[in-house]
N, C-alpha and C positions, 0 to 999 in steps of 0.2 A: 789248368783254372787254378789261380792262387787263392791261398786261403785268407780270411779276414785277420787284420791285425789284432793282436790281443794286448792287454795291459798286464805286465808281469807284476804289478803293484797291487792288484785286487786280491781279494781274500782267498778264492778258490781256483783263481787262473780261468775263470769264465770270461766271456766276451764283456767288454765294457760298453757303456751307453753308445759312446761315440762310434763304435764299430758294428752297432746293430742298426737294422731298418727302422725307419721312422715309427711305423705302428708297433713294433715291439718295445721301442723306447717309450711309446705312449703308454703301452700296457703296463710297462714296469712303474712308471711314475703313478698310473692309476692303482696299482697293486699297493704301491707304498701307503697309500691312505687307508688300508685295511677296510675295504668298502662295506664288508657284512657287518664288522664291529662298529663302523662309524654308523651304518643304518640302524642299528639298535639305539645309538644316541639320538640320532634325528627322530625315529619313532617315539621314543619316551619323552623327548621334548615336546613334540607335537601332542601326545597324549596330555602332558601337563598344560599345555595351552587349551585344549578343548575341554578338559575336565573343569577349567575354571569358567566356562560357559560365558566367554567375554562376547563383545559386539561382532566378533568375526570379522575383524579388519583384514582384508585380503593383502594389503601391503604388509602388515605385521606379520602375518603367517608366511608369506614369501621371504621377508627377511629372516624370520626364525628357520625356515627351511634351509635357505642357501647359507646363511650364518653358522648355523649348527653344523651343517655339513662341512664346511671349510674348517671350522675349529676342530672337530673330531678328526678330520683327515690329517691335519697339521699336527695334532698331538701324537695320533699314531705314528707318523713320520719322525718327529722328534724322538719318540720312545725307541724306534728301530735305529736311529742315528746313535744313541747312547748305547744301544745293546748290541751293535753290529758285529764286535768280537764274539760275544756269547752265541749270537744267532749262527755264526759261521761254524760253531762246535757242536750245534744241536741238529739231530736228523730232522726234525719237523720244520725248522727255521733256515736251514742252511742255503735254501734256494731262494730266500727273499733277496729283492733287487740290491740292496747296500751289501749284505753278506756275501753274496755270489759275485759281487764286483761289477755288476751292470749299471749300477748307478754310484756315482762317486760320493764319499761321505759329505764334502762342501755342497755338491748340489743338492743332496738331500736336506741338509741343514738350512741352507737358504730356502728351499721349497717349503719345507715344515714351518719355518718361522713366517714366510710370507702368507701361506694359508691361514695359520694361527691369528696373526694380526689383522688380515682382512676381515676373517670371521667375526672376531671380536668387535670390530669397528662396525661392521654391518649390523650386528645386533645392538650395539650402543646406540647407532643412529637410528636405524630402520624400527627397532622395537621401543627400547628405553634403557638409560643408563645401567639400571640393575641387572638387565639381562646381559649386557656386555660385560659387566664386571663379573658375573657369576661364571660366564664362558672363560673369561680369564683366569679366574679362580679353578675352573676344572682343569684347565690345560696346565696350570702351574703345579697343582697337587698331584696330576698324573706324571708329568714328565720330571719335576724337581723333587717329588717326596717319593711317590710310589716306586718309580723305576730304581733309583739308587737303593732303596730299602730292600729290593729283592735279593741283593747280595749281603744285606746286613743282618736281617732278622726274619723269623717266621711270620712275625706280625704284618708282613707287608701285605698278605692277603685281605686283612681286615682294613688297613689303611687304603690299599687299591679299590676297595669298595665304595670309598667316599666320592672319589671323581666319578665313578661309573653311576652314582646316585643323583648327581647333580643336574643331568639334563631335564627331567620333570620341572625342578625349580626354575631352570632358564625358561621354560615354557610358561610356567606359573607367572614368572616376573613379566615376560613378554605380553600376558594378557591383562595382568592387573597393575603391574608396576609395584607390587609387593607380593610376599609370600603369606599365605594363609594356611590354615590346620591341613586342609586336604592336601596342599602341596607337600606339606611335611609327611603326611601318610604315604603318599606316593614315594618320597624320598626313602622312608623306612621300607616298603615293599622292595623297592630296587636294592637297597642295601642287603637285606636278608636274602633276597633271591640270588645275588651274587655269590653268596659263600658255598652253598652246596654245587653251584654250577662250577666254581672254580676249584672246588676240593675234588669234584670228579675228574676236572682236567689234571690237576696236579699228580694225583694217584695213578692215571692211565700213562702219563709222561713223565714219571718221577725219574727214570734213569736219564732222561734227556736233560731234565731240570739240573741234575747233579753234573752232566757233561758241560752245560753251560755256566756253572758255578753259582746258581741261585740257590739261595737257602729257604727250602720249603718244609713244611711240616712232614710232608711225606717222605723227604729223603731220610730222615732219622726214624721214622715210625715203619719199622720192618714188616709188621704184619697189617698196617693199614688200620688198626684198632681206633687210633685216636682220630685221625681223618675222618673215618666213616662217623664216629661219634659226634665230631663237631658239625658235620654235613647235616646229620640228623637234628641235632639241636636248633641250628639256624634254621632248618626246614620247618620245624615246629613253630619257632619265632616267626617266621614268613607267614604260615597260616593265620597265626593270631593277628598280625598286622593287617592282612587283608580283610578282617572283619570289621576293623575300625570303621570304615566309611559306613557301614549298617549302624553299628553302636553308637556312633556319633552324629547319626542323622544325615549323613551325606548321600547314602544310597538306600534302596530298597530291599525289601526280601527277594526280589528277582535276582538281583547281583549277589546278595547273601546266599542263595542256592547255589550260584556259579560258583562263588568263592569257596564254599564247602566242598563241592564236586572236585575243583582244582586243588584243594588242599589235601583230600584223600588221594588224589593222583601223585602228587610230588611226595607225599609222606610213604605211599607205598614203594617207590623206588628208594627212598632215603633209608627206610628199613631193610630192603634187600641189600644195600651196600653194607650194612652192619654184619652181614653173613661172610665170615672169613672165607670159607670154602668158594663162594661166588663172587668174590669181591671185584676181580677184574672186569667180568663181564657185567657185574651190577654198577660199576662205576661208568660204563659206556652208556648203559642204559638210563642212568640218572642224569648224564650230560644230555642226552636226547630229550629226556623227559622235560627237562629245565628250558630247553629252547621252545618247546610247544607250550609249555605251562604259561609263560609270560603273555603272549598275545591273547591266549584262551581267557586270561584273567582280566587283563587292562581294557581290551575293546568292549567287552560287556559292561565294565565299570563306566566307561564313557557314555555308551549308549543309555544306560540307567539314568547317568545324571542328566543327560540331554531330555529323557522323556519324565523325569521325576515330576 
């Protein structure tokens, strides 16, 4: 039985897309969109839409769901296209479709551009121009600003939190055609939430980031003190921002109790991250805690706003 042909020009000598069965090729193209990360963008955009308590136009909601999914997937693909060489050097990313050579860079580029453009157009037409423009701004800031800054400055983490915080504003714009105070509060919550989330990842995978050539605070912070301190400070800012809906009259005491409990939860793991003797294990626990934290906070907020 003859072996399938391989492309000697790919990164790791893996099978190219052309030599793989159709189902595997389809799986690779799906994986390129980073579905779990993209799903977070979609969910937070929907949260922003629902929090505005609009007329619940089903057509706009469908446009928001599909448009945000396509735009988020497109941005993820373009990010991997730009970072394909670095991904090939990192343990946790070397098997990504482009880095492993299963999808060619040109195919990925065209695929990423197509999804990005179609997603923005769908939001522009199906929702309103502001939603479409915010989607384009999210992609541009993620791909053209955050991605190159990862190899230039440790401030890339702060900059990268901006496009990650824009989906709620897209949802807010889709609902009302404008951005109100509550929309900006959701932006702040997402912004501050990303910092301990990302710092936990950066510490856990610090050696991998060094191999990839990324300039992260965790690379030069040998004992992790600075990383842990910043994670704690941003966690504290996160907790304060989650109380703003109650303080400004958007939410009731019911949501306020949830916010306080969730705040205690995330601060508990942020404080544990400060302990140098248990830092590695605490980083992984903080990462997992941040994942559970967001839905535990945002879904009760929406329910509270709807029942207010």
